[in-house]
Every structure is written in structure tokens, then in C-alpha cells.
N, C-alpha and C positions, 0 to 999 in steps of 0.2 A: 374284752376288746370290742365285742359286738355292741355292748352297751354304749361305749365311747363313740363308735361309728354312728349309732342311732342318735346320740346327743348332738353330734356335729351336723347330721342331716336336719335335725329339728332346728338347729341354729340357722342353717341356710334357708329354711322355710320362713324364718322371721324376716319380714319385708323391711326394706330401708324406710318405707313410709312409717311403719310402726316405730322404728328406731328414731326417726326424725321427730315424730310426735312426742316421744318420751323424753328426748334429750335436747330439743331445739333451743331451750332457754339456757343451756349450759355450755360455757366455753370449754371447760375441762370436765371430763367425765371420769369418775373414780370407780374402782372395782365395786365399792358398796352400792353405787348407782346401778351398775349392771345386775348386782345381786337382787336389789329391790325390783328391778324390771322383770327378771325371770321368775322370781318367787311369786309375783302377783298372779301368774297363770299356773305355776307349778310350785306350790308351797314346800314340797318335800325334796326339791331338786338339790342334789349334793353340790357343795361348793366347788369340788373338783370339776364337775361338769360345767359349771358356770365359767371357770377358768379356761376350760377347753373351748367353750363357745367364743369367749373374748379373743383367745388366741386365733381361732379360725377367722373371726371378723377382721383381725389385723392382717392375717395372711391373704385374705381376699381384698385387702385394700379399702375396706369400708371405714375402718378407723386407723389412726396412726398413734403410735406410742410416743408421748412427749415428755414422759418422766416416769419415775418408779410408781407403778399403779395408777398412772394418769394417761388419759387418751382424749382424742378429739376426732371429729369427722375428718377423713382424709381430704386435704385440699392442696397438698403439695406432693412432689415426687421424692423418691429416695435417692440420695446422692450416690452416684456410681463413678468412682474415680477412673480417669483415663491413665492407662499404664503405657508409657513409652518403651521403645526398645532398650533404651539405656536403663530405665527402671527395672525392666525384666532382667537385664544383665547383672545389676546390683543385687537383686533378689537371689539369683542363682549363686553368685559368689558368696554372699553372706550365709545362705542356707547350707552350702557345701562346707565352707571353712569354719563356720560358727553355728552349728546346728542347735546348740543349747543356749544361745544368746538371744535375748529379746532385742528387736530393732523395729523401726517404723520409719517409713519415708513418705514424702509428698513433694510435689513440684510447685514452684511459685506461680507458674502460668495458670494454675487453677484459679487464682484470684481475678483473672481477667473477666471471668463470668460475672463478677460482682462489681466491677469498676465502671465508672463513666468514661474515664480516660485510660485506655489500655496500656499496659507496659509491653515493651518490645524486647524483653530479655527473659531468660528463664534460669532458675537455680533449683537444684535438687537438694532437699534437706534430708539427711539420713541420721536419724536419732538412734543411738546405740547405748545399751546399758553401760554405766560408767566403768565398770571393771574391765570391759572389753573395748573401751573407746579407742585407745591408742592402737591396739592390735588390728581393729577393723579399719582404722585410718590408713595404716601402712599396707594392709591388704588391698584396699581400694586404690591406693597410690601406685601400686604395682601394675594395676590394670588400666587406670585412667590417668590422664595427664593433669587435669584440673581438679585437684582435691585439696581441701583446706579444712583445718579445724576451726570451729566457730570463734575460738578465742583469738585467732590470728587475723580475723576480719578487720579491715580498715576501709576508710573512705565509703563512697556510696555503693549500695548493693549492685547497681547497674554495671559497676566495674568488674563484676564477677559472673558475667554471662556464661552459661554452660558449665559452671563450677558445681562440684559436689561438696556441700558443706556438712561436715560431720559434727554432730552435737550430742551432748549427753541426754539420754532418754529419761524423762521423768517417770518414776515408778507409777504403775497403774494408769499409764497414758491410754486414752481411748483409741485403740487401733483395730483394724479388721484384716482378715486374710481374704485376699481376692486373687484368684488365679495363681495360687502358691506364693503370693507376695504379701508381706506385712505392710499395710498401708495405713496412713492416718485417716481417721474418720473426719467428717466435716466439722464435728465439734472440736476436735484437736486443732485443726487448721485455723478455725476462727479464733480460738483462744490464743494460739501462738501469734497470729497476726495482730491481735489486740494488746499483747503483753510483752513479747520478746524484744529486747533492745535492738537486735540486728534487723528487726522489721519495723523500726520506728517510722519509716516513710509511709506506712499504711495506717498509722495511728492518728490521733487528733480527730478532725472531722471526718476523715476518710473511713475510719472504722465503722462509723454509724451507717454510712452508705453500704458498706460491705455486709454488715450484719443484717440490715433491713432487706437488702436484695436477696441474700441467702435464705432468710426466713420466709420470704414470699414464695420462693421457688422450691425449697426442699424442706423435708421434715427434719427438725432439729430437736434432739433430746436435751431439754434444758437441764435436767438433773445431771446427766452425764457431763455436760459442759461445765456446770458449776462445781461438780466434784473435781474435775481436772483442774479448773482454775484454783480451787482450794489447795490442791497439791502444790501449786506454784505460788501460793500465798497471794493470789490475785482475784479471789472470789468477789470482793466488793467492787472492783473495777468492772468485772463482767456483769454483775448485777446492775450496775449503773447504766451500762450500755443497753442491756436488754429492757430495762425499764424505760429508757429514753426512746426506744423504737417501738414501745408498746407491745412487746412480744409476750404472749401468754398462750 
């Protein structure tokens, strides 16, 4: 343990100037690049120590992780979802009644942060694993007036302001736990906006604005996004969007 602590201290003593000099020509920095950097001064340094140092640099917001084993200098913020009172209530209900069921939720108003023309309505999407979908729907229906299964949607989304839309959860969806709530990551929200038929209003040209604005402001894990898109058989579509906005 003492050795690990000393290694982290040594990592903190590495100046950002040194790191900039070493990696200024690289858009994406891989673990092998960090290994070469540290071994130049400490040839016998264990690989585990290098991994600890990289982890520490990420924790201190010097670098951000953009893929599996891929990093870049931090230039964006980490996405922190806003949890409404209603979302908290949904979390408590699902956690209590379905403690062993996977679910994930996000609210449509999140997209306003990335739009030029703001929407004046909100919808909560609650994705629940398929085997418990109907049970969760009826449990939510007992507590809230405006609840609908995604398959029953009709007309424009704006007609369903303040509704809870219950949808099947794609396995291995990128979700995060935040204040005891299971919430969608930014990667999931963006892929859903780009690919789900109920969100077609945000597709076509609009999705390029959304993706570009999101990428400028927040750290996006491209590998995570593409894995999720692949689970939905939409990987090529997301790759096209990312390439069009020059995201790397």
C-alpha cells in the first residue's frame, strides 16, 4: 500500500508541462503511450503502477477517458444529470417494488441543453428489463396518472407532455447510479435520440447539432456509445454521425 501511495505522489509530481510536451501531437493517447512516457525515466516501473498513475490523472481531471484504453487531455466537463422530484419518486417506487430488476430513466428536457430551438414540454423515459416491463408499467400507473407503454404512442411527442413512457431496456445499456437512482448516461441518451423511432423529431439534421454541442461541452466515451449502438443494431448510423461532426 505504501508503494502505491508513493507511486501516486510521484504521478502528481509530474507536471502538466511535461505531459503536454510528451503528448501534444496526439489527439488520442493510449496506455502504451503512457507506458513509454514513464519508462523513459523509470525503466523498471511495474505496469500496475503506470495504471495507477493514469487512473490518478483521470481522477484529477488532467485527462479524460474517451474509450477503452484511450484518453485525451481534459477539455470538457463530465455530464451530471438533473434529477427531478418525479424522477426521485420513480426511483423509490422501482427500487422498493422491483429491487432485482434493471431499469434506467432519463428526461427529454435534457436535450434542451443541446438544441438551438428549445422544446417546451418534457417526457420521462423509464426503460425496464423486458420480463418486468408490464409489472413496472402497472405499478407506475397506480402512482401516476400519465403513464404509457412506448408501443401505444401515437401522434407527436409534444402531445404527451409530463407523461412517463415505459420502454423495454436494451441489455447492457450504459446507465449510472446517481443519488440511488439508475439513470441513463449521456452516451445512452444521445444514441436513443439518434435511433429510436419515437424520437424521430430529433433526428435528420437536428441530431448533428445535438451530438456536436454535447461533444463540445461534455466528455463522451465513444467506445461505450458504439457498443450500445451495436446492441441496437445501429452502430453504423452512430459512426456516421460521429464522423460527420469530426468527433475523435
